[in-house]
Backbone as CSV, one residue per row, in Angstrom:
resi,resn,N_x,N_y,N_z,CA_x,CA_y,CA_z,C_x,C_y,C_z
1,MET,376.503,34.384,77.246,375.868,35.080,78.468,374.589,34.508,79.144
2,ILE,374.774,34.168,80.297,373.517,33.327,81.054,372.449,34.655,81.596
3,TYR,372.404,35.643,81.798,371.679,36.729,82.142,371.744,37.984,81.143
4,SER,371.886,37.630,79.664,371.628,38.650,78.769,370.578,38.921,78.392
5,ASN,369.889,40.311,77.811,368.935,40.715,77.511,368.201,40.182,76.834
6,ASP,369.031,39.136,75.498,368.428,38.771,74.425,367.836,37.306,74.504
7,ILE,367.360,36.906,75.626,366.873,35.606,76.085,365.679,35.351,75.115
8,ASN,365.158,34.229,74.811,363.859,33.859,74.591,363.099,33.955,75.487
9,LYS,361.987,35.114,75.082,360.679,34.957,76.236,359.702,34.117,75.628
10,VAL,359.713,32.802,76.339,358.746,31.773,76.105,358.135,31.237,77.545
11,CYS,357.128,31.092,77.600,356.323,30.457,78.873,357.147,29.172,79.370
12,ALA,358.248,28.437,78.296,358.680,27.188,79.225,360.069,27.710,80.319
13,VAL,360.494,28.869,80.071,361.612,29.647,81.224,361.074,30.292,81.942
14,CYS,359.615,30.366,82.282,359.181,31.620,82.980,359.029,30.981,84.362
15,VAL,359.069,31.743,85.474,359.030,31.356,86.794,357.913,31.168,87.348
16,MET,356.963,32.012,86.624,355.680,31.199,87.001,354.983,30.306,86.164
17,ALA,355.424,29.469,85.195,354.821,28.483,84.681,355.183,27.283,85.125
18,ARG,354.487,26.189,85.293,354.561,24.839,85.490,354.542,24.068,84.317
19,GLU,354.814,22.862,84.573,354.595,21.984,83.170,353.647,21.171,83.509
20,GLY,352.535,21.240,82.633,351.253,20.278,82.573,351.361,18.975,81.711
21,GLU,350.107,18.756,81.407,350.103,17.282,80.547,350.479,17.897,79.077
22,ASN,350.964,16.752,78.219,351.154,17.002,76.483,352.335,18.198,76.406
23,GLY,352.934,18.384,77.384,353.902,19.350,77.007,353.492,20.630,77.175
24,GLU,352.699,20.885,77.736,351.945,22.238,77.776,352.429,22.788,78.925
25,MET,352.647,24.308,79.102,352.983,24.866,80.290,351.252,25.792,81.173
26,LEU,351.449,25.340,82.246,350.483,26.170,83.078,350.722,27.334,83.823
27,CYS,350.239,28.480,83.379,350.619,29.490,83.912,349.621,29.718,85.347
28,THR,350.898,30.189,86.398,349.954,30.090,87.570,349.290,31.699,87.873
29,LEU,349.785,32.402,87.068,349.068,33.860,87.081,347.611,33.793,86.436
30,LYS,347.688,33.164,85.274,346.585,33.322,84.305,345.457,32.349,84.554
31,GLY,346.225,31.025,85.198,345.376,29.658,85.141,345.184,29.083,84.022
32,LYS,345.922,29.485,82.844,345.563,28.843,81.800,346.500,27.792,81.347
33,THR,346.646,27.018,80.343,347.757,26.462,79.707,347.821,26.820,78.061
34,PHE,349.299,26.918,78.005,349.696,27.261,76.634,350.745,26.621,76.327
35,PRO,351.251,26.459,74.939,352.367,25.677,74.519,353.402,26.035,75.065
36,ALA,354.468,25.106,75.294,355.577,25.686,75.611,356.204,26.622,75.057
37,SER,356.148,26.686,73.506,356.665,27.666,72.693,356.142,28.855,72.349
38,ALA,355.049,29.324,73.453,354.303,30.520,73.501,355.124,31.710,73.844
39,GLU,354.752,32.608,73.426,355.570,33.989,73.858,355.088,34.392,75.360
40,ALA,356.058,34.730,75.583,355.434,35.344,77.336,354.797,36.391,77.158
41,CYS,353.874,36.412,78.409,353.183,37.824,78.537,353.945,38.682,79.411
42,LYS,353.412,39.752,79.858,354.320,41.011,80.106,354.613,40.855,81.634
43,LYS,354.281,39.670,82.354,354.808,39.121,83.467,356.100,38.437,83.606
44,PHE,356.453,38.413,82.415,357.491,36.979,82.257,358.811,37.437,83.114
45,ARG,359.141,36.388,84.081,360.562,36.502,84.544,361.022,35.018,84.229
46,TYR,362.509,35.496,84.025,363.103,34.479,83.281,364.016,33.572,84.660
47,ASP,364.036,32.294,84.583,364.124,31.100,85.599,365.370,30.397,84.967
48,ILE,366.689,30.584,85.231,367.883,30.120,85.051,367.660,28.673,84.676
49,LEU,367.096,28.118,85.748,366.701,26.538,85.968,366.168,25.784,85.141
50,LYS,365.038,26.259,84.526,364.071,25.741,83.544,365.038,25.723,82.150
51,LYS,366.209,26.454,81.815,366.764,26.447,80.654,367.340,25.208,80.066
52,LYS,367.238,24.424,79.208,367.645,23.164,78.509,369.118,23.458,78.465
53,VAL,370.037,22.528,78.963,371.521,22.699,78.686,371.852,21.698,77.538
54,ARG,372.498,22.382,76.816,373.133,21.266,75.644,374.354,20.890,76.176
55,ARG,374.623,19.513,76.440,375.949,19.056,77.191,376.966,18.891,76.050
56,MET,377.981,18.950,76.061,379.291,18.483,75.173,379.176,16.913,74.903
57,ARG,379.207,16.623,73.631,379.302,14.968,73.603,380.637,14.663,73.933
58,ARG,380.607,13.442,74.531,382.115,12.720,74.988,383.180,12.621,73.893
59,LEU,384.142,12.536,73.909,385.243,12.482,73.093,385.644,11.063,72.809
60,LYS,385.880,10.518,71.862,386.285,9.041,71.617,387.911,8.959,72.175
61,THR,388.208,8.322,73.063,389.755,8.263,73.440,390.164,6.862,73.308
62,ASP,390.621,6.562,72.522,391.306,5.250,72.378,392.620,5.022,72.787
63,TYR,393.129,6.096,73.599,394.544,5.943,74.104,394.864,4.928,75.070
64,LYS,395.988,4.544,75.159,396.731,3.337,75.496,397.741,3.928,76.571
65,LYS,398.408,3.551,77.579,399.390,3.878,78.357,400.651,4.239,77.624
66,GLU,400.748,3.025,76.731,402.179,3.663,75.688,402.320,4.818,74.829
67,ASP,401.080,5.438,74.862,400.978,6.788,73.698,401.630,7.973,74.975
68,PHE,401.339,7.875,75.781,402.047,8.797,76.779,403.375,8.512,77.266
69,THR,404.298,7.459,76.923,405.375,7.113,77.445,406.809,8.005,76.369
70,LEU,407.651,8.557,77.326,408.808,9.338,76.344,409.827,8.365,75.539
């Protein structure tokens, strides 16, 4: 589910966090830097566009045209 209630509340996927130096997140509310894996504060708002998407691996297909003839 995209909008499930059991999402990980971390600064890396918060609307108010911006990526800073060395993989840290800069909170626009507090003006401080936090590690990307840090637990989010009470003002956490989920941003779906910041979620890292796991892509499916391409299948190895070595098919030829002859494989599909009857």
